[in-house]
Biotite code that builds the C-alpha atoms (Angstrom):
import biotite.structure as struc

atoms = struc.array([
    struc.Atom([-8.173, 3.239, 20.892], chain_id="A", res_id=1, res_name="MET", atom_name="CA", element="C"),
    struc.Atom([-9.524, 6.543, 19.049], chain_id="A", res_id=2, res_name="GLU", atom_name="CA", element="C"),
    struc.Atom([-5.507, 7.103, 18.132], chain_id="A", res_id=3, res_name="SER", atom_name="CA", element="C"),
    struc.Atom([-5.525, 3.745, 16.632], chain_id="A", res_id=4, res_name="ILE", atom_name="CA", element="C"),
    struc.Atom([-8.966, 3.940, 14.535], chain_id="A", res_id=5, res_name="ILE", atom_name="CA", element="C"),
    struc.Atom([-7.496, 6.969, 12.412], chain_id="A", res_id=6, res_name="ALA", atom_name="CA", element="C"),
    struc.Atom([-4.325, 5.478, 11.268], chain_id="A", res_id=7, res_name="PRO", atom_name="CA", element="C"),
    struc.Atom([-5.948, 2.299, 10.490], chain_id="A", res_id=8, res_name="LEU", atom_name="CA", element="C"),
    struc.Atom([-8.790, 3.650, 8.645], chain_id="A", res_id=9, res_name="THR", atom_name="CA", element="C"),
    struc.Atom([-6.139, 6.187, 6.516], chain_id="A", res_id=10, res_name="LEU", atom_name="CA", element="C"),
    struc.Atom([-3.891, 2.935, 6.135], chain_id="A", res_id=11, res_name="SER", atom_name="CA", element="C"),
    struc.Atom([-6.754, 1.246, 4.566], chain_id="A", res_id=12, res_name="LEU", atom_name="CA", element="C"),
    struc.Atom([-7.778, 3.951, 2.342], chain_id="A", res_id=13, res_name="ARG", atom_name="CA", element="C"),
    struc.Atom([-4.647, 4.191, 1.060], chain_id="A", res_id=14, res_name="VAL", atom_name="CA", element="C"),
    struc.Atom([-3.838, 0.888, 0.482], chain_id="A", res_id=15, res_name="ALA", atom_name="CA", element="C"),
    struc.Atom([-7.058, 0.224, -1.652], chain_id="A", res_id=16, res_name="ILE", atom_name="CA", element="C"),
    struc.Atom([-6.690, 3.267, -3.949], chain_id="A", res_id=17, res_name="PHE", atom_name="CA", element="C"),
    struc.Atom([-2.731, 2.661, -4.454], chain_id="A", res_id=18, res_name="ALA", atom_name="CA", element="C"),
    struc.Atom([-3.676, -1.039, -5.341], chain_id="A", res_id=19, res_name="THR", atom_name="CA", element="C"),
    struc.Atom([-6.521, -0.660, -7.780], chain_id="A", res_id=20, res_name="ILE", atom_name="CA", element="C"),
    struc.Atom([-4.597, 2.220, -9.356], chain_id="A", res_id=21, res_name="ILE", atom_name="CA", element="C"),
    struc.Atom([-1.472, -0.058, -9.655], chain_id="A", res_id=22, res_name="ALA", atom_name="CA", element="C"),
    struc.Atom([-3.376, -2.505, -10.845], chain_id="A", res_id=23, res_name="PHE", atom_name="CA", element="C"),
    struc.Atom([-4.881, -0.736, -13.935], chain_id="A", res_id=24, res_name="ILE", atom_name="CA", element="C"),
    struc.Atom([-1.282, 0.689, -14.377], chain_id="A", res_id=25, res_name="ILE", atom_name="CA", element="C"),
    struc.Atom([0.617, -2.784, -13.715], chain_id="A", res_id=26, res_name="GLY", atom_name="CA", element="C"),
    struc.Atom([-1.808, -4.413, -16.068], chain_id="A", res_id=27, res_name="ILE", atom_name="CA", element="C"),
    struc.Atom([-0.728, -2.342, -18.931], chain_id="A", res_id=28, res_name="PHE", atom_name="CA", element="C"),
    struc.Atom([3.065, -2.525, -18.176], chain_id="A", res_id=29, res_name="PHE", atom_name="CA", element="C"),
    struc.Atom([2.892, -6.237, -17.389], chain_id="A", res_id=30, res_name="SER", atom_name="CA", element="C"),
    struc.Atom([1.106, -6.715, -21.078], chain_id="A", res_id=31, res_name="TRP", atom_name="CA", element="C"),
    struc.Atom([4.072, -4.432, -22.817], chain_id="A", res_id=32, res_name="TRP", atom_name="CA", element="C"),
    struc.Atom([6.861, -6.035, -20.996], chain_id="A", res_id=33, res_name="PHE", atom_name="CA", element="C"),
    struc.Atom([5.730, -9.391, -21.819], chain_id="A", res_id=34, res_name="ALA", atom_name="CA", element="C"),
    struc.Atom([4.282, -9.281, -25.394], chain_id="A", res_id=35, res_name="PHE", atom_name="CA", element="C"),
    struc.Atom([6.273, -6.279, -27.183], chain_id="A", res_id=36, res_name="LYS", atom_name="CA", element="C"),
    struc.Atom([10.018, -6.597, -26.009], chain_id="A", res_id=37, res_name="LYS", atom_name="CA", element="C"),
    struc.Atom([12.197, -4.155, -27.039], chain_id="A", res_id=38, res_name="ASN", atom_name="CA", element="C"),
    struc.Atom([14.882, -1.916, -25.868], chain_id="A", res_id=39, res_name="LYS", atom_name="CA", element="C"),
    struc.Atom([12.438, 0.347, -24.779], chain_id="A", res_id=40, res_name="LEU", atom_name="CA", element="C"),
    struc.Atom([10.413, -2.169, -22.710], chain_id="A", res_id=41, res_name="THR", atom_name="CA", element="C"),
    struc.Atom([13.654, -3.567, -21.228], chain_id="A", res_id=42, res_name="LYS", atom_name="CA", element="C"),
    struc.Atom([14.669, 0.408, -20.177], chain_id="A", res_id=43, res_name="PHE", atom_name="CA", element="C"),
    struc.Atom([10.878, 0.747, -18.825], chain_id="A", res_id=44, res_name="LEU", atom_name="CA", element="C"),
    struc.Atom([11.133, -2.272, -16.614], chain_id="A", res_id=45, res_name="SER", atom_name="CA", element="C"),
    struc.Atom([14.203, -1.523, -15.040], chain_id="A", res_id=46, res_name="ILE", atom_name="CA", element="C"),
    struc.Atom([12.844, 2.006, -14.038], chain_id="A", res_id=47, res_name="ILE", atom_name="CA", element="C"),
    struc.Atom([9.812, 0.296, -12.542], chain_id="A", res_id=48, res_name="VAL", atom_name="CA", element="C"),
    struc.Atom([11.725, -1.658, -10.543], chain_id="A", res_id=49, res_name="THR", atom_name="CA", element="C"),
    struc.Atom([14.014, 1.111, -9.255], chain_id="A", res_id=50, res_name="ILE", atom_name="CA", element="C"),
    struc.Atom([11.621, 1.435, -5.862], chain_id="A", res_id=51, res_name="PRO", atom_name="CA", element="C"),
    struc.Atom([12.561, -2.055, -5.108], chain_id="A", res_id=52, res_name="LEU", atom_name="CA", element="C"),
    struc.Atom([16.418, -1.841, -4.718], chain_id="A", res_id=53, res_name="VAL", atom_name="CA", element="C"),
    struc.Atom([16.393, 2.001, -3.706], chain_id="A", res_id=54, res_name="ILE", atom_name="CA", element="C"),
    struc.Atom([15.701, 3.073, -0.006], chain_id="A", res_id=55, res_name="PRO", atom_name="CA", element="C"),
    struc.Atom([12.266, 4.217, 0.776], chain_id="A", res_id=56, res_name="PRO", atom_name="CA", element="C"),
    struc.Atom([13.343, 7.763, 1.776], chain_id="A", res_id=57, res_name="THR", atom_name="CA", element="C"),
    struc.Atom([15.514, 8.398, -1.328], chain_id="A", res_id=58, res_name="VAL", atom_name="CA", element="C"),
    struc.Atom([12.208, 7.239, -3.236], chain_id="A", res_id=59, res_name="LEU", atom_name="CA", element="C"),
    struc.Atom([10.397, 9.966, -1.641], chain_id="A", res_id=60, res_name="GLY", atom_name="CA", element="C"),
    struc.Atom([12.933, 12.379, -1.693], chain_id="A", res_id=61, res_name="TYR", atom_name="CA", element="C"),
    struc.Atom([12.186, 11.889, -5.800], chain_id="A", res_id=62, res_name="TYR", atom_name="CA", element="C"),
    struc.Atom([8.514, 12.013, -5.292], chain_id="A", res_id=63, res_name="LEU", atom_name="CA", element="C"),
    struc.Atom([8.882, 15.615, -3.251], chain_id="A", res_id=64, res_name="ILE", atom_name="CA", element="C"),
    struc.Atom([11.193, 16.953, -6.544], chain_id="A", res_id=65, res_name="LEU", atom_name="CA", element="C"),
    struc.Atom([8.523, 15.580, -8.898], chain_id="A", res_id=66, res_name="LEU", atom_name="CA", element="C"),
    struc.Atom([5.142, 16.714, -7.254], chain_id="A", res_id=67, res_name="LEU", atom_name="CA", element="C"),
    struc.Atom([6.580, 19.548, -5.204], chain_id="A", res_id=68, res_name="GLY", atom_name="CA", element="C"),
    struc.Atom([4.765, 22.586, -6.001], chain_id="A", res_id=69, res_name="ARG", atom_name="CA", element="C"),
    struc.Atom([7.905, 24.151, -8.022], chain_id="A", res_id=70, res_name="ASN", atom_name="CA", element="C"),
    struc.Atom([7.834, 21.308, -10.730], chain_id="A", res_id=71, res_name="SER", atom_name="CA", element="C"),
    struc.Atom([5.607, 21.349, -13.649], chain_id="A", res_id=72, res_name="PHE", atom_name="CA", element="C"),
    struc.Atom([3.614, 17.824, -12.530], chain_id="A", res_id=73, res_name="LEU", atom_name="CA", element="C"),
    struc.Atom([3.270, 19.304, -9.024], chain_id="A", res_id=74, res_name="GLY", atom_name="CA", element="C"),
    struc.Atom([1.561, 22.408, -10.669], chain_id="A", res_id=75, res_name="LYS", atom_name="CA", element="C"),
    struc.Atom([-0.449, 20.345, -12.952], chain_id="A", res_id=76, res_name="TRP", atom_name="CA", element="C"),
    struc.Atom([-1.550, 17.799, -10.076], chain_id="A", res_id=77, res_name="MET", atom_name="CA", element="C"),
    struc.Atom([-2.108, 21.169, -7.804], chain_id="A", res_id=78, res_name="GLU", atom_name="CA", element="C"),
    struc.Atom([-4.673, 22.567, -10.599], chain_id="A", res_id=79, res_name="ALA", atom_name="CA", element="C"),
    struc.Atom([-6.151, 19.687, -10.892], chain_id="A", res_id=80, res_name="VAL", atom_name="CA", element="C"),
    struc.Atom([-6.940, 18.489, -7.334], chain_id="A", res_id=81, res_name="ALA", atom_name="CA", element="C"),
    struc.Atom([-7.588, 22.088, -6.252], chain_id="A", res_id=82, res_name="GLY", atom_name="CA", element="C"),
    struc.Atom([-4.693, 22.312, -3.818], chain_id="A", res_id=83, res_name="GLY", atom_name="CA", element="C"),
    struc.Atom([-0.726, 21.017, -3.257], chain_id="A", res_id=84, res_name="PRO", atom_name="CA", element="C"),
    struc.Atom([-0.539, 16.680, -3.055], chain_id="A", res_id=85, res_name="ILE", atom_name="CA", element="C"),
    struc.Atom([2.468, 17.048, -0.989], chain_id="A", res_id=86, res_name="ILE", atom_name="CA", element="C"),
    struc.Atom([1.333, 16.289, 3.105], chain_id="A", res_id=87, res_name="PHE", atom_name="CA", element="C"),
    struc.Atom([-2.362, 15.236, 2.311], chain_id="A", res_id=88, res_name="THR", atom_name="CA", element="C"),
    struc.Atom([-3.387, 11.956, 1.994], chain_id="A", res_id=89, res_name="TRP", atom_name="CA", element="C"),
    struc.Atom([-3.109, 11.932, -1.724], chain_id="A", res_id=90, res_name="LYS", atom_name="CA", element="C"),
    struc.Atom([0.509, 11.811, -1.982], chain_id="A", res_id=91, res_name="ALA", atom_name="CA", element="C"),
    struc.Atom([0.439, 8.709, 0.580], chain_id="A", res_id=92, res_name="ALA", atom_name="CA", element="C"),
    struc.Atom([-1.861, 6.959, -2.250], chain_id="A", res_id=93, res_name="VAL", atom_name="CA", element="C"),
    struc.Atom([0.870, 7.860, -5.004], chain_id="A", res_id=94, res_name="ILE", atom_name="CA", element="C"),
    struc.Atom([3.932, 6.740, -2.743], chain_id="A", res_id=95, res_name="ALA", atom_name="CA", element="C"),
    struc.Atom([2.077, 3.925, -1.424], chain_id="A", res_id=96, res_name="ALA", atom_name="CA", element="C"),
    struc.Atom([1.314, 2.938, -5.217], chain_id="A", res_id=97, res_name="MET", atom_name="CA", element="C"),
    struc.Atom([5.139, 3.618, -7.128], chain_id="A", res_id=98, res_name="ILE", atom_name="CA", element="C"),
    struc.Atom([6.438, 1.367, -4.076], chain_id="A", res_id=99, res_name="ALA", atom_name="CA", element="C"),
    struc.Atom([3.744, -1.572, -4.454], chain_id="A", res_id=100, res_name="SER", atom_name="CA", element="C"),
    struc.Atom([4.094, -1.042, -8.189], chain_id="A", res_id=101, res_name="LEU", atom_name="CA", element="C"),
    struc.Atom([7.060, -3.358, -8.920], chain_id="A", res_id=102, res_name="PRO", atom_name="CA", element="C"),
    struc.Atom([5.961, -6.158, -6.455], chain_id="A", res_id=103, res_name="LEU", atom_name="CA", element="C"),
    struc.Atom([2.284, -5.798, -8.651], chain_id="A", res_id=104, res_name="LEU", atom_name="CA", element="C"),
    struc.Atom([4.014, -6.370, -12.399], chain_id="A", res_id=105, res_name="ILE", atom_name="CA", element="C"),
    struc.Atom([6.609, -9.079, -11.492], chain_id="A", res_id=106, res_name="SER", atom_name="CA", element="C"),
    struc.Atom([4.396, -12.223, -11.107], chain_id="A", res_id=107, res_name="PRO", atom_name="CA", element="C"),
    struc.Atom([1.772, -11.157, -13.333], chain_id="A", res_id=108, res_name="ILE", atom_name="CA", element="C"),
    struc.Atom([4.366, -10.497, -16.536], chain_id="A", res_id=109, res_name="GLN", atom_name="CA", element="C"),
    struc.Atom([5.779, -13.758, -15.393], chain_id="A", res_id=110, res_name="ALA", atom_name="CA", element="C"),
    struc.Atom([1.910, -14.995, -15.779], chain_id="A", res_id=111, res_name="ALA", atom_name="CA", element="C"),
    struc.Atom([1.736, -13.774, -19.004], chain_id="A", res_id=112, res_name="PHE", atom_name="CA", element="C"),
    struc.Atom([4.644, -14.878, -20.686], chain_id="A", res_id=113, res_name="GLU", atom_name="CA", element="C"),
    struc.Atom([3.940, -18.278, -19.322], chain_id="A", res_id=114, res_name="SER", atom_name="CA", element="C"),
    struc.Atom([0.151, -18.342, -21.676], chain_id="A", res_id=115, res_name="ILE", atom_name="CA", element="C"),
    struc.Atom([0.708, -20.383, -24.947], chain_id="A", res_id=116, res_name="ASN", atom_name="CA", element="C"),
    struc.Atom([1.599, -18.455, -27.440], chain_id="A", res_id=117, res_name="LYS", atom_name="CA", element="C"),
    struc.Atom([-0.146, -20.605, -30.139], chain_id="A", res_id=118, res_name="ASP", atom_name="CA", element="C"),
    struc.Atom([-4.172, -19.716, -28.135], chain_id="A", res_id=119, res_name="ILE", atom_name="CA", element="C"),
    struc.Atom([-2.803, -15.777, -28.384], chain_id="A", res_id=120, res_name="ILE", atom_name="CA", element="C"),
    struc.Atom([-2.242, -16.617, -31.855], chain_id="A", res_id=121, res_name="GLY", atom_name="CA", element="C"),
    struc.Atom([-5.427, -18.292, -32.893], chain_id="A", res_id=122, res_name="ALA", atom_name="CA", element="C"),
    struc.Atom([-7.489, -15.173, -31.288], chain_id="A", res_id=123, res_name="ALA", atom_name="CA", element="C"),
    struc.Atom([-5.559, -13.028, -33.487], chain_id="A", res_id=124, res_name="GLU", atom_name="CA", element="C"),
    struc.Atom([-6.459, -14.751, -36.520], chain_id="A", res_id=125, res_name="LEU", atom_name="CA", element="C"),
    struc.Atom([-9.991, -14.660, -35.677], chain_id="A", res_id=126, res_name="ASP", atom_name="CA", element="C"),
    struc.Atom([-10.161, -11.149, -35.223], chain_id="A", res_id=127, res_name="GLY", atom_name="CA", element="C"),
    struc.Atom([-10.009, -10.613, -31.683], chain_id="A", res_id=128, res_name="ALA", atom_name="CA", element="C"),
    struc.Atom([-8.533, -7.321, -30.586], chain_id="A", res_id=129, res_name="SER", atom_name="CA", element="C"),
    struc.Atom([-5.618, -6.278, -28.439], chain_id="A", res_id=130, res_name="GLN", atom_name="CA", element="C"),
    struc.Atom([-8.120, -5.299, -25.759], chain_id="A", res_id=131, res_name="LEU", atom_name="CA", element="C"),
    struc.Atom([-10.506, -8.586, -26.025], chain_id="A", res_id=132, res_name="LYS", atom_name="CA", element="C"),
    struc.Atom([-7.476, -10.506, -25.855], chain_id="A", res_id=133, res_name="LEU", atom_name="CA", element="C"),
    struc.Atom([-6.148, -8.945, -22.587], chain_id="A", res_id=134, res_name="LEU", atom_name="CA", element="C"),
    struc.Atom([-9.756, -9.093, -20.933], chain_id="A", res_id=135, res_name="LEU", atom_name="CA", element="C"),
    struc.Atom([-10.968, -12.410, -22.412], chain_id="A", res_id=136, res_name="HIS", atom_name="CA", element="C"),
    struc.Atom([-7.924, -14.654, -22.757], chain_id="A", res_id=137, res_name="ILE", atom_name="CA", element="C"),
    struc.Atom([-4.847, -13.391, -20.906], chain_id="A", res_id=138, res_name="ILE", atom_name="CA", element="C"),
    struc.Atom([-5.701, -12.310, -18.130], chain_id="A", res_id=139, res_name="ILE", atom_name="CA", element="C"),
    struc.Atom([-8.401, -15.378, -17.488], chain_id="A", res_id=140, res_name="PRO", atom_name="CA", element="C"),
    struc.Atom([-5.495, -17.797, -18.138], chain_id="A", res_id=141, res_name="LEU", atom_name="CA", element="C"),
    struc.Atom([-3.328, -16.180, -15.629], chain_id="A", res_id=142, res_name="SER", atom_name="CA", element="C"),
    struc.Atom([-6.039, -15.453, -12.944], chain_id="A", res_id=143, res_name="TYR", atom_name="CA", element="C"),
    struc.Atom([-3.204, -16.842, -10.623], chain_id="A", res_id=144, res_name="LYS", atom_name="CA", element="C"),
    struc.Atom([-0.248, -14.501, -11.572], chain_id="A", res_id=145, res_name="GLY", atom_name="CA", element="C"),
    struc.Atom([-3.064, -11.453, -10.946], chain_id="A", res_id=146, res_name="VAL", atom_name="CA", element="C"),
    struc.Atom([-4.256, -12.865, -7.934], chain_id="A", res_id=147, res_name="LEU", atom_name="CA", element="C"),
    struc.Atom([-0.272, -12.932, -6.798], chain_id="A", res_id=148, res_name="ALA", atom_name="CA", element="C"),
    struc.Atom([0.406, -9.474, -7.772], chain_id="A", res_id=149, res_name="GLY", atom_name="CA", element="C"),
    struc.Atom([-2.681, -7.866, -6.009], chain_id="A", res_id=150, res_name="LEU", atom_name="CA", element="C"),
    struc.Atom([-1.711, -9.679, -2.730], chain_id="A", res_id=151, res_name="VAL", atom_name="CA", element="C"),
    struc.Atom([2.062, -8.341, -3.043], chain_id="A", res_id=152, res_name="LEU", atom_name="CA", element="C"),
    struc.Atom([1.278, -4.944, -4.192], chain_id="A", res_id=153, res_name="GLY", atom_name="CA", element="C"),
    struc.Atom([-1.619, -4.440, -1.467], chain_id="A", res_id=154, res_name="PHE", atom_name="CA", element="C"),
    struc.Atom([0.501, -5.785, 1.253], chain_id="A", res_id=155, res_name="ALA", atom_name="CA", element="C"),
    struc.Atom([3.341, -3.700, 0.315], chain_id="A", res_id=156, res_name="ARG", atom_name="CA", element="C"),
    struc.Atom([0.884, -0.853, -0.073], chain_id="A", res_id=157, res_name="ALA", atom_name="CA", element="C"),
    struc.Atom([-0.511, -1.420, 3.487], chain_id="A", res_id=158, res_name="MET", atom_name="CA", element="C"),
    struc.Atom([2.834, -1.230, 5.286], chain_id="A", res_id=159, res_name="GLY", atom_name="CA", element="C"),
    struc.Atom([4.709, 1.607, 3.358], chain_id="A", res_id=160, res_name="GLU", atom_name="CA", element="C"),
    struc.Atom([6.680, 3.872, 5.671], chain_id="A", res_id=161, res_name="PHE", atom_name="CA", element="C"),
    struc.Atom([9.526, 5.869, 4.385], chain_id="A", res_id=162, res_name="GLY", atom_name="CA", element="C"),
    struc.Atom([8.737, 7.062, 1.308], chain_id="A", res_id=163, res_name="ALA", atom_name="CA", element="C"),
    struc.Atom([5.213, 8.191, 2.885], chain_id="A", res_id=164, res_name="THR", atom_name="CA", element="C"),
    struc.Atom([6.889, 9.600, 5.613], chain_id="A", res_id=165, res_name="LEU", atom_name="CA", element="C"),
    struc.Atom([8.749, 11.873, 3.252], chain_id="A", res_id=166, res_name="MET", atom_name="CA", element="C"),
    struc.Atom([5.859, 13.102, 0.924], chain_id="A", res_id=167, res_name="VAL", atom_name="CA", element="C"),
    struc.Atom([2.922, 12.979, 2.760], chain_id="A", res_id=168, res_name="ALA", atom_name="CA", element="C"),
    struc.Atom([4.862, 13.526, 6.522], chain_id="A", res_id=169, res_name="GLY", atom_name="CA", element="C"),
    struc.Atom([3.175, 12.937, 10.036], chain_id="A", res_id=170, res_name="ASN", atom_name="CA", element="C"),
    struc.Atom([0.301, 15.094, 10.825], chain_id="A", res_id=171, res_name="ILE", atom_name="CA", element="C"),
    struc.Atom([-2.158, 12.979, 13.076], chain_id="A", res_id=172, res_name="PRO", atom_name="CA", element="C"),
    struc.Atom([-5.721, 12.376, 11.643], chain_id="A", res_id=173, res_name="GLY", atom_name="CA", element="C"),
    struc.Atom([-4.629, 13.828, 7.742], chain_id="A", res_id=174, res_name="LYS", atom_name="CA", element="C"),
    struc.Atom([-1.593, 11.745, 6.962], chain_id="A", res_id=175, res_name="THR", atom_name="CA", element="C"),
    struc.Atom([-0.523, 9.461, 9.771], chain_id="A", res_id=176, res_name="GLN", atom_name="CA", element="C"),
    struc.Atom([-0.892, 5.642, 8.804], chain_id="A", res_id=177, res_name="THR", atom_name="CA", element="C"),
    struc.Atom([-1.179, 2.598, 10.924], chain_id="A", res_id=178, res_name="LEU", atom_name="CA", element="C"),
    struc.Atom([2.702, 2.391, 10.069], chain_id="A", res_id=179, res_name="SER", atom_name="CA", element="C"),
    struc.Atom([3.948, 5.742, 10.789], chain_id="A", res_id=180, res_name="ILE", atom_name="CA", element="C"),
    struc.Atom([1.722, 5.881, 13.918], chain_id="A", res_id=181, res_name="ALA", atom_name="CA", element="C"),
    struc.Atom([3.608, 2.685, 15.322], chain_id="A", res_id=182, res_name="ILE", atom_name="CA", element="C"),
    struc.Atom([7.032, 4.407, 14.718], chain_id="A", res_id=183, res_name="TYR", atom_name="CA", element="C"),
    struc.Atom([5.602, 7.197, 16.447], chain_id="A", res_id=184, res_name="ASP", atom_name="CA", element="C"),
    struc.Atom([4.285, 5.471, 19.567], chain_id="A", res_id=185, res_name="ALA", atom_name="CA", element="C"),
    struc.Atom([7.865, 3.540, 19.430], chain_id="A", res_id=186, res_name="VAL", atom_name="CA", element="C"),
    struc.Atom([10.074, 6.832, 19.649], chain_id="A", res_id=187, res_name="GLN", atom_name="CA", element="C"),
    struc.Atom([7.391, 8.270, 22.578], chain_id="A", res_id=188, res_name="ALA", atom_name="CA", element="C"),
    struc.Atom([7.939, 4.675, 24.626], chain_id="A", res_id=189, res_name="ASN", atom_name="CA", element="C"),
    struc.Atom([4.693, 3.637, 24.000], chain_id="A", res_id=190, res_name="ARG", atom_name="CA", element="C"),
    struc.Atom([5.088, -0.174, 23.502], chain_id="A", res_id=191, res_name="MET", atom_name="CA", element="C"),
    struc.Atom([1.671, -1.379, 24.863], chain_id="A", res_id=192, res_name="ALA", atom_name="CA", element="C"),
    struc.Atom([0.349, 1.090, 21.721], chain_id="A", res_id=193, res_name="ASP", atom_name="CA", element="C"),
    struc.Atom([3.252, -0.187, 19.513], chain_id="A", res_id=194, res_name="ALA", atom_name="CA", element="C"),
    struc.Atom([2.328, -3.649, 20.317], chain_id="A", res_id=195, res_name="HIS", atom_name="CA", element="C"),
    struc.Atom([-1.335, -3.268, 20.040], chain_id="A", res_id=196, res_name="LEU", atom_name="CA", element="C"),
    struc.Atom([-0.735, -1.565, 16.104], chain_id="A", res_id=197, res_name="MET", atom_name="CA", element="C"),
    struc.Atom([1.589, -3.658, 15.051], chain_id="A", res_id=198, res_name="VAL", atom_name="CA", element="C"),
    struc.Atom([-0.984, -6.687, 15.844], chain_id="A", res_id=199, res_name="ILE", atom_name="CA", element="C"),
    struc.Atom([-3.836, -4.566, 14.244], chain_id="A", res_id=200, res_name="ILE", atom_name="CA", element="C"),
    struc.Atom([-1.986, -3.758, 11.174], chain_id="A", res_id=201, res_name="LEU", atom_name="CA", element="C"),
    struc.Atom([-0.503, -7.612, 10.249], chain_id="A", res_id=202, res_name="THR", atom_name="CA", element="C"),
    struc.Atom([-4.317, -8.983, 11.646], chain_id="A", res_id=203, res_name="SER", atom_name="CA", element="C"),
    struc.Atom([-5.898, -6.306, 8.873], chain_id="A", res_id=204, res_name="THR", atom_name="CA", element="C"),
    struc.Atom([-3.247, -7.176, 5.970], chain_id="A", res_id=205, res_name="THR", atom_name="CA", element="C"),
    struc.Atom([-4.044, -11.171, 6.609], chain_id="A", res_id=206, res_name="ILE", atom_name="CA", element="C"),
    struc.Atom([-7.485, -10.600, 6.715], chain_id="A", res_id=207, res_name="PHE", atom_name="CA", element="C"),
    struc.Atom([-7.952, -8.325, 3.583], chain_id="A", res_id=208, res_name="PHE", atom_name="CA", element="C"),
    struc.Atom([-5.363, -11.220, 1.628], chain_id="A", res_id=209, res_name="LEU", atom_name="CA", element="C"),
    struc.Atom([-7.925, -13.753, 2.591], chain_id="A", res_id=210, res_name="TYR", atom_name="CA", element="C"),
    struc.Atom([-10.478, -12.074, 1.211], chain_id="A", res_id=211, res_name="ILE", atom_name="CA", element="C"),
    struc.Atom([-8.791, -11.592, -1.667], chain_id="A", res_id=212, res_name="ILE", atom_name="CA", element="C"),
    struc.Atom([-7.834, -15.384, -2.006], chain_id="A", res_id=213, res_name="HIS", atom_name="CA", element="C"),
    struc.Atom([-11.628, -16.370, -1.455], chain_id="A", res_id=214, res_name="ARG", atom_name="CA", element="C"),
    struc.Atom([-12.699, -13.917, -4.102], chain_id="A", res_id=215, res_name="TRP", atom_name="CA", element="C"),
    struc.Atom([-10.797, -14.765, -6.817], chain_id="A", res_id=216, res_name="PHE", atom_name="CA", element="C"),
    struc.Atom([-11.078, -18.785, -5.692], chain_id="A", res_id=217, res_name="LYS", atom_name="CA", element="C"),
])
């Protein structure tokens, strides 16, 4: 059982952090894509969608190039974090965040675009800033889309496998998430462990999705 608790705990930590970061970034991009339509936002919306259509291992390969010690971003993040990012749980968070971002943005953007523009125009005439519009009008009127985005993003982050394996590796107790532990168990023909971990992963994801739904309701 101890061999299951550690991957489960890590998966929850990775999924929660990844969802929080993806939500902060996703709200901004959803607002930008919905209300500031131009050639740049159309191009960026395509870029954001790429993790949905490319294989997870390809996404992981790009992340290795982006976050590796020889890249500018990798060197900067290493200086900030005080050590390498690759093959740490932080890399797993980044991989899960990027993988979940398109699924989080899509329903939120659709909900933003469905808001009556007269309401937003009236608020702007009353002097509401863009931040106040977002926090007090746009998000409250779009809460169902926001909830859907959070649910999809968390579920995707919780089950992330391919990109995580590429950038974080499979280090038991450090970077081995539950999805990777399931893969290990199947490869080692420990089917009883694999069955148990699959049930735990599925049940945990459903439980957290239910809690999020009830909290928003």
